[in-house]
KOLTIBA-854660 format. One line per 10 residues: their letters; for each residue x, y, z of N, C-alpha, C, O. Coordinates in steps of 0.2 Angstrom, whole numbers, plus 5000, padded with zeros to 4 digits. Each point is the difference from the previous one (the first is absolute). Example, Ala and Ser with C-alpha at 12.3 -4.5 7.8 and 13.67 -1.06 7.14 Angstrom:
AS) 5066,4972,5039,4996,5006,5000,5004,5006,5000,5005,4999,5003 | 4993,5006,4993,5004,5006,5001,4996,5005,5003,5003,5006,5001
//
This chain:
XXXXXXXXXX) 5128,5036,4955,4999,4997,5008,5006,4996,4999,5002,4997,4995 | 5002,5004,5012,5004,4994,5004,4998,4996,5004,4994,5001,5002 | 5010,4993,5001,4999,4996,5001,4995,4999,5009,4995,4997,5002 | 5010,5009,5000,4999,5001,5006,4995,5004,5000,4996,4999,5005 | 5001,5005,4990,4992,5002,5002,4994,4996,4999,4994,5000,5003 | 5009,4994,4993,4993,4996,5000,5003,4995,5006,4995,4996,5002 | 5009,5003,5001,5001,4995,5006,4995,5005,5005,4995,4998,5004 | 5009,5007,4995,4996,5004,5007,4993,5000,4999,4997,5000,5006 | 4998,5001,4987,4993,5000,4999,4998,4992,5004,4995,4999,5003 | 5009,4997,4996,4997,4994,5000,5002,4998,5008,4997,4995,5003
XXXXXXXXXX) 5007,5008,5000,4999,4998,5007,4997,5004,5005,4999,4998,5006 | 4997,5008,4991,4994,5004,5002,4995,4995,5000,4997,4999,5005 | 5001,4997,4988,4992,4998,5000,5002,4994,5004,4995,4999,5004 | 5012,4997,4997,5000,4994,5005,4998,5004,5007,4996,4997,5004 | 5008,5009,4998,4996,5002,5007,4992,5001,4999,4998,4995,4999 | 4998,5009,5000,4994,5002,4999,4997,4990,4999,4998,4996,5005 | 5003,5002,4990,4997,4992,5002,5001,4996,5008,4995,4997,5002 | 5011,5004,5000,5000,5000,5007,4997,5001,5005,4998,4996,5005 | 5001,5013,4993,4995,5003,5003,4992,4998,5000,4996,5000,5005 | 5004,4998,4989,4993,4998,4999,4998,4994,5005,4995,5000,5003
XXXXXXXXXX) 5010,4995,4998,5000,4994,5002,4998,5000,5005,4996,4997,5003 | 5010,5009,5002,5001,5002,5006,4992,5000,5002,4997,4995,5002 | 5000,5010,4997,4995,5003,5002,4995,4996,5000,4996,4999,5005 | 5003,4998,4990,4996,4995,4999,4998,4997,5003,4994,4999,5002 | 5012,4997,5000,5000,4994,5007,4996,5002,5005,4994,4998,5001 | 5010,5011,5001,4997,5000,5007,4993,5002,5001,4996,4999,5005 | 5003,5003,4988,4991,5001,5001,4998,4993,5000,4995,5001,5004 | 5005,4996,4994,4995,4995,4999,5001,4995,5007,4996,4995,5001 | 5011,5005,5004,5002,4997,5003,4994,5004,5004,4996,4996,5002 | 5004,5009,5000,4997,5007,5003,4992,4999,5002,4998,5001,5005
XXXXXXXXXX) 4997,4994,4988,4996,4998,4999,4997,4996,5008,5004,4997,5003 | 4989,5003,4998,4999,4998,5006,4997,4992,4997,4996,4999,4995 | 5006,4997,5010,4995,4993,4998,5010,4996,4997,5005,5002,5001 | 4992,4992,4996,5002,4994,5000,5000,4997,4996,5002,4994,5002 | 4997,5005,4992,4999,4999,4995,4999,4990,4999,4995,4997,4999 | 5010,5000,5003,4999,4993,5001,4994,5000,5005,4994,4998,4999 | 5007,5006,5008,4993,4999,5004,4994,4999,4995,4996,4996,4999 | 5005,5009,4999,4992,5003,4996,5001,4996,4996,4995,5002,4997 | 5008,4992,5000,4995,4998,4996,4999,4991,5003,4995,4996,5000 | 5012,5002,5003,4999,4992,5004,4997,5000,5005,4998,4994,5001
XXXXXXXXXX) 5000,5014,5004,4999,4999,5006,4991,4999,4999,4996,5004,5002 | 5002,4992,4994,4991,4999,5002,4999,4992,5000,5003,4996,4998 | 4992,5004,5007,4999,4994,5003,4997,4996,4996,5000,4994,5001 | 4998,5008,4993,4999,4994,4994,5005,4997,4998,4998,4995,4998 | 5010,5007,5001,5003,4997,4998,5002,4994,5006,5003,4995,4999 | 4995,5007,5005,5003,4994,5006,5009,5001,5002,5003,4995,5004 | 5000,5009,4994,5006,5001,5002,5001,5002,5009,4997,5003,5005 | 5009,4992,4995,5003,5004,5007,5003,5003,5001,5001,5004,4995 | 5004,4998,5012,5005,5005,5000,5004,4998,5000,5005,5004,5000 | 4998,4989,4999,5007,4997,4997,4997,5003,4990,5000,5005,4997
XXXXXXXXXX) 4999,4993,5003,4999,5001,4991,4998,5004,4996,5001,5001,4994 | 4996,5006,5014,5000,5006,4996,5010,5002,5001,5003,5002,4996 | 4999,4996,5011,5007,5002,4999,5004,4998,4993,5004,5003,4997 | 4994,4990,5002,5004,4999,4995,4999,5004,4994,5004,5003,4997 | 4990,4998,5001,4999,5005,4993,5004,5006,5001,5003,5002,4995 | 4998,5001,5012,5001,5007,5000,5007,4999,5000,5003,5005,4999 | 5001,4989,5004,5006,4999,4996,5002,4998,4996,5006,5002,4999 | 4992,4995,4996,4999,4999,4992,5000,5007,4996,5003,5000,4995 | 4995,5006,5008,5000,5006,4994,5003,5004,5007,4997,5006,4999 | 5006,4993,5006,5005,5003,5002,4997,5008,5003,5004,5005,5001
XXXXXXXXXX) 4988,4994,5001,4998,5007,5003,5001,4997,5008,4999,5004,5005 | 5002,4990,4997,5003,5000,5009,5008,5003,4999,5003,4997,5004 | 5001,5006,4994,5009,5003,4999,4997,5006,5003,4995,5002,5001 | 5010,5000,5001,5000,5010,5000,5000,5003,4995,5002,4998,4994 | 4996,5008,5007,4998,5004,4993,5008,5001,4998,5001,4999,4994 | 5005,5003,5009,5006,5000,4997,5003,4992,4997,5003,5002,4996 | 4997,4993,5005,4998,4995,4995,4995,4997,4996,5000,4994,4997 | 4997,5010,5003,4993,5000,4995,5003,5002,4995,5002,4997,4995 | 4999,5011,5005,5004,5004,4995,5008,4999,4997,5002,5001,4995 | 5000,4996,5011,5005,4997,4995,5000,4996,4993,5003,5001,4995
XXXXXXXXXX) 4992,4992,5008,4997,4994,4998,4997,5005,4992,5002,4998,4995 | 4994,5006,5005,4996,4999,4997,5005,5006,4996,5000,4997,4994 | 5003,5008,5005,5006,5004,4996,5003,4992,4997,5001,4997,4994 | 5000,5000,5011,5007,4996,4992,4995,4995,4995,5000,4999,4994 | 4995,4999,5012,4995,4997,4993,4999,5005,4994,5001,4999,4995 | 4997,5007,5007,4999,5005,4995,5005,4999,4994,4999,4998,4995 | 5010,5003,5010,5005,5001,4994,5001,4995,4996,5003,5000,4995 | 4993,4995,5009,5002,4993,4994,4993,5000,4995,5001,4997,4994 | 4996,5004,5005,4992,5003,4994,4996,4996,5005,4995,5000,4996 | 5003,4996,5009,4997,4994,5005,4996,5008,5003,5002,5005,5001
XXXXXXXXXX) 4991,4993,4999,4996,5007,5004,4995,4996,5005,4995,5003,5003 | 5006,4989,4997,4999,4996,5007,4991,4997,4999,5002,4995,4996 | 4995,5005,5004,4995,4995,5002,4995,5006,5001,5001,5005,5002 | 4991,4994,4994,4994,5003,5002,4997,4997,5003,4999,4994,4998 | 4999,5008,5009,4997,4998,5005,4994,4996,4999,4999,4994,5001 | 4996,5010,4997,4994,5002,4998,5000,4991,4993,4997,4994,5001 | 5007,5008,4993,4999,4993,4997,5005,4996,5000,4999,4994,4997 | 5004,5006,5005,5007,4995,5002,5001,4996,4994,4999,4994,4998 | 5005,5012,5001,5006,5000,4993,5006,5004,4998,4999,5004,5004 | 5004,4997,4994,5006,5004,4999,4996,5007,4997,4996,5001,4996
XXXXXXXXXX) 5007,5004,5009,4998,5007,4997,5000,5002,4994,4996,5004,4997 | 5011,4992,4998,4999,5001,4995,4996,4997,4996,4999,5004,4996 | 4999,4990,5004,4994,5000,4995,4994,5005,4998,4996,5002,4995 | 5003,5000,5013,4994,5006,5000,5002,5005,4996,4995,5003,4997 | 5014,5001,5001,5002,5004,4996,5000,4999,4996,4999,5005,4996 | 5004,4987,5000,4999,5000,4995,4994,4999,4997,5000,4998,4994 | 4993,5003,5010,4996,4998,4995,4994,5010,4999,4997,5002,4995 | 5004,5001,5011,4999,5004,5002,5003,5007,4999,4996,5005,5001 | 5010,4996,4996,5004,5004,4999,5000,5004,4994,4997,5005,4999 | 5006,4988,4994,4998,5003,4996,4992,5007,4996,5000,5005,4996
XXXXXXXXXX) 4997,4991,5008,4994,5004,4995,4999,5007,5005,4997,5005,4997 | 5006,4995,5008,5002,5006,5004,5005,5006,4995,5000,5006,4999 | 5004,4989,5001,5008,5004,4994,4998,5003,4994,5004,5004,4997 | 4991,4994,4999,4996,5001,4993,4996,5003,5001,4998,5004,4995 | 4997,4997,5012,4995,5006,5001,5004,5006,5000,4999,5004,4995 | 5006,4996,5009,5003,5005,5004,5005,5003,4994,5001,5007,4999 | 5002,4988,4997,5004,5003,4994,4994,5001,4994,5003,5003,4995 | 4992,4996,5004,4998,5005,4996,4995,5006,5001,4998,5005,4997 | 4999,4994,5011,4998,5006,5002,5007,5005,5000,4998,5006,5000 | 5007,4994,5000,5006,5006,5001,4998,5002,4993,4996,5005,4999
XXXXXXXXXX) 5006,4991,4997,5001,5001,4991,4992,5004,4998,5001,5005,4997 | 4993,4993,5007,4995,5004,4998,5001,5007,5003,4998,5005,4997 | 5005,4995,5010,5001,5007,5004,5005,5006,4996,4999,5006,4999 | 5006,4988,4999,5004,5006,4994,4999,5003,4991,5003,5004,4996 | 4991,4991,5004,4998,5003,4994,4995,5006,5000,5000,5006,4997 | 4996,4991,5007,4995,5006,5002,5002,5007,5005,4997,5006,5000 | 5010,4992,5003,5001,5007,5003,5005,5002,4994,5004,5004,5001 | 4997,4993,4993,5005,5004,4996,4994,5003,4995,5002,5005,4997 | 4992,4992,5002,4994,5003,4995,4999,5006,5002,4999,5005,4997 | 5001,4995,5011,4994,5006,5003,5007,5005,5001,4998,5006,5000
XXXXXXXXXX) 5008,4994,5001,5006,5004,4999,5001,5003,4992,5003,5005,5000 | 4995,4991,4996,5004,5001,4993,4992,5007,4998,5000,5006,4998 | 4994,4989,5004,4996,5003,4999,4999,5010,5001,4998,5005,4996 | 5003,4994,5012,4998,5007,5003,5006,5005,4998,5000,5006,5002 | 5005,4991,4995,5007,5002,4997,4997,5005,4992,4999,5006,5000 | 5000,4990,4997,4996,5003,4992,4992,5003,5001,4998,5004,4996 | 4999,4994,5010,4993,5002,4997,5002,5008,5000,5002,5002,5006 | 4996,5002,4991,4998,5008,5002,4994,5005,5004,5000,5005,5003 | 4995,4990,4996,4995,5003,5005,5000,4999,5006,4999,4994,5002 | 5002,5013,5002,5000,5000,5004,4996,4997,5007,5002,4999,5006
XXXXXXXXXX) 4992,4999,4992,4994,4995,5005,5003,4994,4997,5001,4996,5005 | 5001,5000,4989,5001,4995,5000,5007,4999,5004,5000,4996,5004 | 5005,5008,4995,5005,4998,5003,4998,4999,5009,5002,4995,5004 | 4996,5011,4998,4999,4999,5006,4996,4993,5004,5002,4997,5006 | 4994,5001,4989,4996,4997,5001,5004,4991,5000,4999,4996,5004 | 5006,5003,4992,5005,4995,4999,5003,5000,5006,5001,4995,5003 | 5002,5014,4998,5005,4997,5007,4996,4999,5007,5004,4999,5005 | 4989,5001,4996,4995,4999,5006,5001,4994,4999,5000,4998,5006 | 5000,4997,4989,4999,4994,5002,5005,4995,5003,4998,4995,5002 | 5010,5005,5000,5001,4998,5002,5000,4998,5008,5002,4995,5003
XXXXXXXXXX) 4995,5014,4999,4998,4999,5007,4992,4997,5002,4999,4999,5006 | 4997,4999,4990,4995,4998,5001,5002,4989,4998,4998,4995,5004 | 5005,5005,4992,5002,4993,5000,5005,4998,5006,5001,4994,5000 | 5001,5010,5003,5005,4998,5005,4996,4999,5008,5001,4996,5005 | 4994,5007,4994,4991,5002,5005,4999,4993,4999,4997,4999,5006 | 5002,4997,4992,4994,4994,4997,5001,4995,5002,5005,4998,4998 | 4992,4999,5007,5003,4993,5003,5001,4995,4995,4998,5001,4995 | 5005,4996,5006,5003,4991,4995,4990,4997,5001,4997,5001,4995 | 5002,4997,5011,4999,4998,4999,4990,5003,5000,4995,4997,5000 | 5007,5008,5000,4991,5001,4996,5000,5000,4991,4996,4997,4997
XXXXXXXXXX) 5011,5007,5002,5001,5001,4994,4999,4992,4995,4998,5000,4994 | 5002,4996,5010,5001,4992,4997,4992,4999,5000,4998,4998,4994 | 4998,5003,5009,4995,4999,5001,4994,5004,4995,4995,4997,4998 | 5009,5010,5000,4996,5003,4996,5001,4998,4993,4996,5001,4996 | 5009,4996,5004,5000,4995,4993,4999,4997,4999,4998,4999,4994 | 5004,4998,5010,4993,4992,4999,4992,5002,4999,4996,4998,4996 | 5002,5006,5009,4993,5001,4999,4998,5004,4994,4995,5001,4998 | 5011,5002,4997,4997,5006,4995,5005,4996,4992,4998,4999,4994 | 5007,5001,5007,5004,4995,4994,5000,4992,5000,5001,4997,4995 | 4998,5000,5010,4996,4994,4997,4994,4999,5001,4997,4995,4997
XXXXXXXXXX) 4999,5009,5009,4991,4999,5000,4997,5004,4995,4998,4997,4995 | 5001,5008,5006,4997,5007,4994,5002,4999,4994,4996,5000,4995 | 5011,5000,5004,5001,5000,4992,5003,4993,4998,5002,5000,4994 | 4998,4995,5009,5005,4993,4999,5004,5001,4995,5000,4997,4994 | 5004,5006,5008,5006,5001,4993,5007,4993,5005,5005,4996,4998 | 4994,5005,5007,5004,4994,5003,4995,4996,5005,4997,5002,5005 | 5005,4991,4993,4998,4996,5006,5003,5000,5008,5006,5002,5002 | 4990,4996,5002,5005,4997,5007,4998,4994,5002,5003,4998,5004 | 4991,4999,4992,4999,4996,5001,5003,4994,4994,4999,5001,4994 | 5005,4993,5007,5002,4996,4997,5005,5004,4994,4999,4998,4995
XXXXXXXXXX) 5005,5007,5006,5002,5005,4995,5009,4996,4998,5003,4996,5004 | 4999,5006,4990,5005,4996,4997,5008,5001,5005,5001,5003,5005 | 5000,4995,4993,5008,5000,5006,5005,5007,4998,5004,5002,5003 | 4993,5002,4992,5000,5005,4998,4996,5007,5003,5002,5006,5003 | 4992,4992,4996,4995,5003,5002,4998,5001,5004,4998,5006,5000 | 5003,4990,5006,5001,5000,5009,5005,5007,5002,5000,5004,5004 | 5003,4994,4990,5006,5010,5004,4999,5002,4998,5005,5002,4998 | 4988,5002,4998,5001,5004,4998,4998,5006,5004,5004,5005,5001 | 4990,4993,5004,4999,5005,5005,5004,4999,5006,5003,5006,5003 | 4999,4988,5000,5004,5004,5005,5006,5003,4997,5002,5005,5004
XXXXXXXXXX) 5001,4995,4992,5006,5004,4996,5000,5007,5001,5003,5003,5004 | 4989,4998,4993,4999,5008,5000,4998,5002,5010,5001,5005,5004 | 4996,4990,4996,4999,5003,5008,5008,5001,5005,5001,5002,5006 | 5003,4996,4991,5006,5002,5004,5004,5004,4997,5005,5003,5003 | 4992,4997,4990,5005,5007,4997,4999,5006,5002,5004,5004,5002 | 4988,4999,4996,4998,5005,5001,5004,5003,5006,5005,5004,4999 | 4993,4993,5007,5003,5004,5009,5007,5003,4997,5002,5005,5000 | 5000,4988,4996,5010,5002,5001,5001,5003,4995,5005,5003,5001 | 4991,4998,4993,5001,5007,4996,5002,5005,5003,5006,5002,4998 | 4989,5000,5007,5001,5008,5002,5006,5003,5001,5002,5005,4997
XXXXXXXXXX) 5003,4991,5008,5006,5005,5002,5005,5001,4993,5004,5005,4999 | 4994,4989,4998,5005,4999,4994,4997,5005,4994,5004,5002,4997 | 4991,4999,5002,4998,5005,4999,5000,5009,4999,5001,5005,4997 | 4996,4993,5012,5003,5009,5001,5009,4999,5001,5002,5006,5000 | 5003,4991,5000,5007,5001,5000,5001,5002,4990,5001,5005,4997 | 4997,4990,5001,5001,5002,4991,4997,5009,4997,5002,5004,4997 | 4991,4995,5008,4999,5008,4998,5006,5004,5000,5004,5001,4995 | 4998,5001,5012,5003,5004,5003,5010,5000,4998,5003,5006,5000 | 4998,4987,4998,5004,5000,4996,5002,5004,4991,5004,5004,4998 | 4989,4992,4998,5001,5006,4995,4999,5003,5001,5006,5002,5000
XXXXXXXXXX) 4990,5003,5002,5000,5005,5000,5005,5006,5002,5000,5006,5000 | 5005,4987,5004,5006,5006,5003,5006,4998,4991,5002,5004,4996 | 4998,4991,5003,5004,4999,4994,4996,5005,4994,5004,5002,4996 | 4991,4998,5003,5000,5005,4996,5001,5007,5000,5001,5004,4995 | 4999,4998,5009,5003,5007,5002,5009,4999,4999,5003,5004,5003 | 5000,4993,4995,5006,4998,4998,5005,5003,4996,4999,4998,4994 | 5005,5005,5007,5003,5002,4994,5001,4996,4992,5000,5002,4995 | 5002,4992,5007,5000,4994,4993,4992,4999,4995,4999,4999,4994 | 4997,5004,5014,4994,4999,4995,4996,5007,4994,4995,5000,4996 | 5009,5005,5007,4998,5004,4996,5004,5000,4993,4998,5002,4994
XXXXXXXXXX) 5009,4996,5006,5005,4999,4996,4997,4996,4994,5000,5001,4994 | 4996,4993,5009,4996,4994,4995,4996,5002,4997,4999,4998,4995 | 4995,5009,5010,4995,5000,4999,5004,5006,4990,4997,4999,4994 | 5009,5006,5007,5001,5004,4996,5002,4994,4995,5000,5002,4994 | 5001,4996,5007,5004,4995,4993,4992,4996,4996,4999,4996,4995 | 4996,5007,5008,4993,4997,4996,4997,4994,5004,4994,4998,4998 | 5009,4999,5006,4995,4996,5004,4994,5000,5001,4998,5006,5001 | 4996,4989,4999,4993,5001,5003,5004,4999,5006,5006,4999,5001 | 4988,5002,5003,4997,5001,5007,5000,4993,5000,5006,4998,5001 | 4990,4997,4999,5001,4992,5001,5007,4998,5000,5002,4996,5005
XXXXXXXXXX) 5001,5006,4989,5008,4995,4998,5003,5005,5007,4999,4997,5005 | 5003,5008,4996,5003,5002,5006,4996,4998,5007,5004,5001,5005 | 4992,4996,4996,4997,4999,5007,5002,4992,5001,5001,4997,5005 | 5000,4998,4986,5000,4996,5002,5008,4999,4999,5003,4998,5005 | 5001,5002,4989,5006,4999,5002,5005,5005,5004,5006,4999,5000 | 4992,5006,5002,5006,5004,5004,4999,5001,5007,5005,4999,5004 | 4986,5003,5000,4999,4999,5005,4997,4994,5003,5001,5000,5007 | 4995,4994,4989,5000,4996,5005,5004,4995,5003,4999,4997,5004 | 5008,5004,4993,5007,4994,5002,5002,5006,5008,5001,4996,5005 | 4999,5008,4996,5002,5003,5004,4994,5000,5005,5002,4998,5005
XXXXXXXXXX) 4990,5004,4996,4997,4999,5003,4998,4992,5003,4998,4999,5005 | 5004,4996,4991,4997,4992,5001,5007,5000,5005,5001,4994,5002 | 5003,5009,4999,5008,4996,5006,4994,4999,5008,4997,4995,5003 | 5003,5011,4998,4995,4999,5008,4994,4997,5000,4997,4999,5005 | 5002,4999,4989,4992,4994,5002,5002,4994,5000,4996,4995,5000 | 5012,5002,4999,5001,4994,4999,5001,4999,5011,4997,4996,5004 | 5007,5008,4995,4999,5001,5011,4995,4999,5002,5000,4995,5004 | 4996,5010,4995,4988,5000,5001,4998,4993,5000,4997,4997,5004 | 5005,4999,4990,4998,4993,4997,5003,4995,5002,4997,4995,5000 | 5009,5004,5004,5003,4996,5003,4999,4999,5008,5000,4995,5003
XXXXXXXXXX) 4997,5013,5000,4997,5000,5005,4991,5000,5000,4996,4999,5005 | 5004,5002,4989,4992,4996,5000,5000,4991,4999,4995,4999,4997 | 5007,4999,5004,4999,4992,4997,4999,4997,5007,4997,4995,5002 | 5006,5009,5002,4999,4996,5007,4991,5000,5001,4996,4996,5003 | 5003,5011,4993,4990,5000,5004,4998,4998,4995,4993,5000,5000 | 5010,4997,4993,4996,4994,4997,5001,4996,5002,4998,4995,4996 | 5006,5002,5009,4999,4991,5002,4996,5003,5006,4995,4996,5001 | 5004,5009,5002,4995,5001,5005,4991,5000,5000,4996,4998,5003 | 5005,5007,4988,4993,5001,4998,4997,4994,4999,4994,4998,5002 | 5012,4996,4993,4997,4996,4997,4996,4995,5005,4995,4998,4998
XXXXXXXXXX) 5009,5001,5011,4996,4997,5004,4992,5004,5002,4997,4998,5004 | 5003,5005,4993,4993,5002,5002,4994,5000,4993,4994,5000,5000 | 5012,5001,4993,4994,4999,4993,5000,4993,5000,4995,4999,4997 | 5009,4994,5005,5000,4996,4999,4993,4996,5003,4997,4996,4997 | 5003,5007,5010,4992,4998,5003,4992,5005,4997,4995,4999,4999 | 5008,5007,5000,4995,5000,4996,4997,4995,4993,4995,4997,5000 | 5010,5004,4995,4998,4996,4994,5001,4992,5005,4996,4996,4997 | 5006,5001,5008,4998,4991,4999,5008,4998,4997,5001,4994,5000 | 5004,5010,4997,5005,4999,5000,5006,4995,5003,5003,5004,5004 | 4999,4990,4996,5005,4997,5005,5007,5002,4999,5003,5000,4995
XXXXXXXXXX) 5000,5002,5010,5005,5004,4998,5003,4999,5007,4998,4995,5003 | 5009,5012,4998,5001,5001,5007,4993,5002,5007,4999,4999,5005 | 4998,5004,4989,4993,5005,5004,4998,4992,5006,5002,4999,5006 | 4993,4997,4988,4999,4994,5005,5004,4997,5003,4998,4997,5006 | 5009,5002,4993,5005,4996,5005,5001,5003,5006,4999,4996,5004 | 5001,5011,4997,5000,5004,5003,4994,5002,5004,5000,5001,5006 | 4996,5000,4992,4993,4998,5004,4998,4993,5004,4998,5000,5005 | 5004,4996,4991,4997,4995,5005,5008,4999,5005,4999,4997,5005 | 5005,5005,4994,5007,4999,5006,4998,5003,5006,5001,4998,5005 | 4995,5008,4994,4999,5009,5006,4994,4993,5003,5001,4998,5006
XXXXXXXXXX) 4995,4999,4991,4993,4998,5003,5005,4993,5004,4997,4997,5005 | 5009,5000,4994,5000,4994,5002,5006,5002,5006,5002,4996,5004 | 5000,5009,4995,5009,5001,5004,5005,4997,4996,5005,4999,5003 | 4994,4999,4991,5005,4997,4998,5004,5005,5001,4998,5006,4997 | 5010,4993,5008,5005,5005,4998,5003,4998,4994,4999,5003,4995 | 5004,4992,5004,5005,4998,4994,4997,5001,4994,5005,5000,4996 | 4990,5002,5002,4997,5001,4995,5002,5007,4999,5003,5002,4995 | 4995,5003,5010,4999,5005,5000,5007,5006,5001,5002,5006,5000 | 5001,4988,5002,5008,5001,4998,5002,5002,4995,5002,5005,4999 | 4996,4988,4997,5005,4999,4994,4995,5005,4996,5003,5002,4995
XXXXXXXXXX) 4991,5000,5006,4998,5005,4996,5001,5007,4999,4999,5003,4995 | 5003,5000,5010,5002,5006,5005,5007,5000,4993,5000,5003,4995 | 5004,4992,5007,5008,4999,4997,5000,5001,4993,5004,5003,4996 | 4990,4992,5002,5000,4999,4990,4999,5008,5001,5005,5004,4998 | 4989,4999,5005,4999,5007,4998,5007,5007,4999,5002,5004,4996 | 4999,4994,5010,5006,5004,5000,5006,5000,4996,5004,5005,5000 | 4997,4988,4997,5006,4997,4997,4997,5004,4992,5003,5006,4998 | 4993,4992,5000,4997,5005,4993,5000,5006,5001,5001,5003,4995 | 4998,5001,5010,5002,5007,5000,5006,5003,5001,5001,5006,4998 | 5002,4990,5005,5008,5001,4998,5003,4998,4994,5004,5004,4997
XXXXXXXXXX) 4994,4992,5003,5004,4998,4991,4997,5006,4996,5003,5000,4994 | 4993,5003,5007,4996,5002,4994,5003,5009,5000,4999,5004,4995 | 5002,4996,5011,5004,5005,5003,5008,5000,4999,5003,5006,5000 | 5000,4989,4998,5005,4999,5002,5000,5001,4990,5006,5000,4998 | 4989,4999,4998,5002,5000,4995,5000,5007,4995,5002,5001,4995 | 4994,5002,5009,5001,5007,4999,5003,5004,5002,5002,5005,4998 | 5001,4992,5008,5007,5006,5002,5006,4996,4994,5004,5004,4997 | 4997,4991,5002,5005,4999,4994,4999,5002,4993,5004,5001,4996 | 4989,5000,5002,4999,5005,4994,4999,5009,5001,4999,5003,4995 | 5002,4999,5011,5000,5008,4998,5007,4999,4997,5000,5002,4994
XXXXXXXXXX) 5006,4996,5009,5006,5004,4995,5002,4998,4996,5006,5002,4998 | 4989,4991,4998,4998,5001,4993,4999,5004,4996,5003,5002,4996 | 4991,4999,5006,4995,5006,4997,5003,5006,5000,5002,5003,4995 | 4999,5001,5012,5003,5007,5002,5008,5000,4998,5003,5001,5005 | 4999,4998,4990,5010,5000,5001,5002,5007,5007,5006,4999,5001 | 4991,5004,5001,5001,5004,5005,5001,4996,5006,5005,5002,5004 | 4991,4993,4998,4998,4996,5005,5008,4994,4999,5004,4999,5004 | 4995,5000,4990,5006,4995,4998,5007,5002,5001,5004,4996,5002 | 4997,5010,4998,5008,5005,5000,5001,4999,5010,5005,5000,5003 | 4987,4999,4999,5000,5004,5008,5002,4992,5004,5005,5000,5005
XXX) 4992,4996,4993,5001,4990,5002,5007,5000,4998,5002,4995,5002 | 5003,5010,4995,5006,4995,4999,5001,4998,4993,5005,4999,4997 | 4988,5001,4999,5003,4996,4993,5004,5006,4996,5002,4999,4994
//
């Protein structure tokens, strides 16, 4: 992998981040109403027009849109996300409190989704009974059609209330993540399992598998040692793409399970039209999404020598 390939990928990632920032800024500007007026134009506060104008000037909402764009972009480039209109504190403080739980939940959800997808794909490849194999292959279609909020409610109802396996009232720090992680993992595992199943079937039909079998290797050994590595490569790309879905799904999941994270922060910001917070949440999600995909792009040539040579390494 050459330096030019690395810088090209980094440049593409930065371009995506700029596009995400610009798009979110334009959409937030098109929102009806003025967040400052919504919050401070209240007769109970007793603020006059001059005081309202001073507050607008302090938050920069009285400036033309293009000037607000350049000012906000410059702040983001220096790591300053502005001030939350509702809380009256820097947005960084809210992100520092709410971002780690969401990232932890998303990472656990992705890991659980990969394990679930790998287990389904391997089971479908090993099982010889046609009916059981067909059932296993149909499970991803079922998983992807399950709404996240419905799955979370059902897990609470059955796993916690009916069976009593995992408490949802005053759980431990890790106990409280079991059901949310499963809620995120099940729908995300569906496309990963489908790709793995197709790739494993294709890999098992390759000549090198026949050679390994002729040498006396067992079905499981051939599957794990020879076919799985080639089948896992496309899954990396899909996992990077689905990580953005995990962050979006975490918003719903956190609301279902009453967790404090980006979900609750986003919900409050939407209700109060806190554009600074919404812009920061969009950019944090976009940065996580782009970073994961960049890592996947850089890992691909390392995992597949053919791509390494194509990249100039």
